C-alpha positions in Angstrom: 0.0 0.0 -0.1 1.5 3.2 -1.1 1.7 6.2 1.4 -1.9 8.0 0.6 -3.0 4.8 2.0 -0.9 4.6 4.8 -0.9 8.3 6.0 -4.7 7.5 7.5 -3.8 4.0 8.8 -1.2 5.5 10.3 -3.2 8.0 12.0 -5.7 5.2 12.5 -3.1 2.8 14.7 -2.0 6.6 16.7 -5.6 7.2 17.7 -6.4 3.8 18.8 -4.0 5.0 21.9 -4.5 8.5 21.9 -6.6 8.1 25.4 -3.3 7.9 27.6 -3.5 10.1 30.2 -2.1 13.7 29.9 0.6 13.5 32.6 1.9 10.1 31.3 4.8 10.5 29.0 5.3 7.7 26.2 8.5 6.3 26.3 8.1 3.5 23.7 5.6 1.4 22.1 5.8 -1.5 24.4 2.7 -0.2 26.3 0.9 -1.3 22.9 2.4 -4.7 21.3 -0.5 -5.1 19.1 0.6 -1.8 17.2 4.1 -1.5 14.9 4.1 2.3 14.4 7.5 1.9 13.7 7.6 -1.0 10.6 4.2 0.7 9.4 5.7 3.8 8.9 9.0 2.1 7.3 7.1 0.4 4.7 4.9 3.4 3.6 7.9 5.8 3.7 7.0 8.2 6.0 9.3 9.7 8.4 8.8 13.3 8.8 5.0 13.7 9.6 3.4 17.6 10.6 0.3 18.1 12.4 -1.6 21.3 11.5 -4.3 22.3 14.4 -5.8 25.7 16.3 -4.5 25.1 19.3 -1.9 23.3 21.2 -1.6 21.6 24.9 0.0 24.6 26.4 -3.1 26.9 25.2 -5.2 28.4 28.1 -8.6 27.1 26.2 -6.7 23.5 25.3 -9.6 20.7 25.8 -9.8 17.2 24.4 -9.2 17.4 20.9 -5.8 19.3 21.6 -5.1 16.3 24.2 -5.7 14.1 21.5 -3.3 15.5 19.0 -0.8 15.5 21.8 -1.3 12.1 22.9 -1.0 10.9 19.2 2.0 13.0 18.3 3.9 11.4 21.3 3.2 8.2 20.3 4.8 8.9 17.0 7.6 10.3 18.2 8.2 7.3 20.4 8.0 4.8 17.8 10.9 6.9 15.9 9.3 9.1 13.7 10.1 13.1 13.4 6.9 14.9 14.1 5.9 18.4 14.0 2.7 19.9 15.8 2.0 23.8 14.1 -0.3 25.6 15.7 -1.5 29.4 16.7 0.4 31.2 20.0 0.0 30.0 23.4 0.5 33.1 25.8 3.2 32.6 27.9 4.9 29.8 26.3 7.5 30.1 23.5 7.1 29.7 19.5 8.8 26.7 19.6 9.4 24.3 21.8 9.5 19.9 22.1 7.2 17.7 24.2 7.5 14.1 24.5 9.6 13.5 21.9 8.2 15.7 19.1 8.5 19.7 18.3 5.8 21.9 18.6 5.5 25.5 16.7 3.2 28.1 17.8 2.9 30.8 15.6 -0.1 33.4 14.9 -3.1 34.4 16.8 -6.4 32.7 16.9 -7.4 33.8 13.3 -4.3 34.4 11.7 -2.7 31.1 12.5 -4.5 29.8 9.2 -3.1 31.9 6.6 0.2 31.9 8.4 0.3 28.3 8.4 -0.7 27.7 5.0 1.9 30.2 3.8 4.4 28.3 5.7 3.1 24.9 4.6 3.3 25.6 0.6 7.2 27.0 1.4 8.4 24.4 3.6 8.7 26.8 6.1 8.7 24.1 9.0 10.6 21.7 7.2 10.2 18.7 4.6 7.5 16.3 5.4 6.2 13.3 4.3 2.6 13.3 5.6 0.6 15.9 6.8 -2.3 15.6 9.4 -4.7 18.6 9.5 -6.9 18.8 12.5 -10.2 20.0 10.9 -11.8 22.3 14.1 -14.4 24.7 12.4 -12.2 26.7 10.2 -10.4 24.8 7.7 -6.3 24.7 6.6 -7.2 23.6 3.2 -4.5 21.4 3.3 -5.5 18.8 0.0 -4.2 22.4 -2.0 -0.6 22.7 -0.4 0.4 19.5 1.4 2.2 17.9 -1.5 2.2 14.7 0.3 -0.2 12.3 2.1 -2.9 14.3 3.6 -5.4 13.2 6.0 -7.8 15.0 7.9 -8.9 14.6 11.7 -12.7 16.0 12.5 -13.9 15.1 15.9 -17.3 16.7 14.7 -18.4 19.6 12.5 -19.4 22.8 13.7 -22.5 23.3 12.3 -25.0 25.2 14.8 -22.2 25.8 17.5 -20.7 28.8 15.5 -23.7 30.8 17.1 -22.9 29.5 20.5 -19.5 31.0 20.1 -19.0 33.8 17.7 -21.2 36.9 17.2 -24.1 36.6 14.2 -22.1 38.2 11.2 -18.9 36.2 12.5 -21.1 33.0 12.8 -22.8 33.6 9.5 -19.4 33.5 7.7 -17.7 30.5 9.4 -21.0 28.8 8.5 -20.6 29.5 4.9 -17.1 28.5 5.2 -17.2 25.5 7.0 -20.4 23.8 4.8 -20.0 25.5 1.6 -16.7 26.8 0.4 -14.6 24.3 2.2 -15.8 20.9 1.3 -15.3 20.8 -2.1 -11.3 20.7 -1.8 -11.6 17.9 0.2 -13.6 15.8 -2.1 -11.2 12.9 -2.6 -9.2 13.5 1.0 -9.2 10.9 3.5 -10.8 11.5 6.9 -10.6 9.9 10.6 -13.1 10.6 12.7 -13.8 9.4 15.8 -17.5 8.0 15.7 -20.3 6.8 13.8 -22.1 9.5 14.3 -19.3 11.9 13.5 -18.7 9.7 10.1 -22.4 10.9 9.0 -21.9 14.2 10.0 -18.4 14.2 7.7 -20.2 12.6 4.6 -23.8 14.6 4.9 -22.2 18.0 6.2 -19.1 18.1 4.2 -20.5 15.7 1.6 -17.0 13.3 1.7 -17.1 10.3 -0.1 -18.0 7.5 2.3 -15.6 5.3 1.4 -13.0 8.0 2.6 -14.5 8.6 6.0 -12.9 5.7 8.2 -13.6 5.3 12.3 -11.1 5.5 14.8 -12.3 5.1 18.3 -10.1 7.2 20.8 -8.6 5.5 23.2 -9.4 5.2 26.7 -7.4 5.1 29.7 -7.2 1.8 32.0 -8.1 3.8 35.3 -11.5 4.4 33.7 -12.9 1.1 35.7 -16.7 0.8 36.4 -16.1 0.7 40.5 -17.4 -1.6 42.8 -20.5 -0.5 43.9 -23.3 2.0 42.6 -23.8 5.7 44.3 -25.9 5.1 47.5 -28.3 7.9 46.1 -29.1 8.8 42.7 -26.2 11.0 40.5 -25.2 12.1 37.5 -21.4 13.0 36.5 -20.9 15.2 33.7 -17.3 15.9 32.3 -15.7 18.2 30.1 -14.6 21.6 29.0 -16.7 24.3 30.7 -18.0 26.5 26.8 -21.2 26.8 25.6 -21.1 24.0 23.0 -21.2 21.1 25.7 -24.6 22.5 27.4 -23.4 22.2 31.0 -26.2 24.6 31.5 -28.9 22.4 29.8 -28.1 19.5 32.0 -28.3 21.5 35.1 -31.7 22.7 34.2 -33.0 19.1 32.9 -31.4 17.8 36.1 -33.7 20.5 38.4 -36.6 19.0 36.3 -35.8 15.8 37.2 -35.7 16.3 40.8 -39.2 17.2 41.1 -39.6 13.6 40.7 -36.3 12.1 41.9 -35.7 14.3 45.0 -32.4 13.2 46.4 -30.8 13.4 42.7 -27.3 14.6 43.0 -25.6 16.3 40.0 -21.6 16.3 39.8 -19.8 18.6 37.1 -15.8 18.3 36.1 -13.9 20.5 34.4 -12.8 23.8 33.9 -13.2 27.1 31.4 -14.5 30.2 31.0 -18.7 29.5 31.8 -17.8 28.5 35.0 -19.1 32.0 36.5 -22.3 31.6 34.3 -22.8 28.1 35.2 -22.4 29.0 39.2 -25.2 31.8 38.4 -27.5 29.3 36.9 -26.7 26.7 40.0 -27.7 29.5 42.5 -30.7 30.9 40.3 -32.2 27.5 40.5 -31.7 27.2 44.3 -29.4 24.1 43.7 -26.4 24.8 45.4 -27.2 21.9 48.0 -27.2 19.0 45.0 -25.1 20.7 42.2 -21.4 20.3 42.6 -19.1 22.3 40.0 -15.9 20.2 41.2 -13.8 22.0 39.0 -10.3 20.4 37.3 -9.8 16.7 38.4 -6.7 15.2 37.1 
């Protein structure tokens, strides 16, 4: 199989172990005996892999997508590959550095990172590459136009109605137009990696991607996440994630308040941090729910 086919295959293998804990540094691939990434890459002629994404793990607003990319990059680096991750600038961090064996380049603002990355990619500004993985997070890098090598796109989910939740109306319309209309034709023959069957259907229907080009690679789950020996002594709901509008934790709180009318001993615990925390605190107070809703913050 040629490099065009092995690019997605390599991403699939990396994605299978992307659930390693954020605080764990992977130093070799012995933890995953069924995954011989080095041999797979050598067979395909892939040694230098570039990843372009919106934000980096050091960013104050980093979430699941950034953890996912960092874990995949560290697994590839541990297999002996030369990995470069190119993202926007993270406040308080240098424009270049290394993490878990791979190179990180942080340049450009929230919006200027896109044209800046494309321009650098066209002129090979951050070195030659054998394969490129684009993380499409709402705004695309249109990598099929300039990658010039094995090219795969990672999409966790399409944004669609999320634009109105995070941007003012005019910019939201621009974002929806770019994502739904302007960009998809450039990706018609590009391979996609998605984390679930529902994401696969979104990419096929919203981006009009060819079904045979969209592969599901389920995210890895760390072994520490196991069912406990017993259930909670009372009805308990636990939500976990970054506290931002698209996660709809406000809706979870409101629904739980409705449910509690019939289940008076219900408790809700929300794990995570983010800029919506003050809003959620105000909502809990307004519902007089401080006695049964707990905002636990970040938990390692």
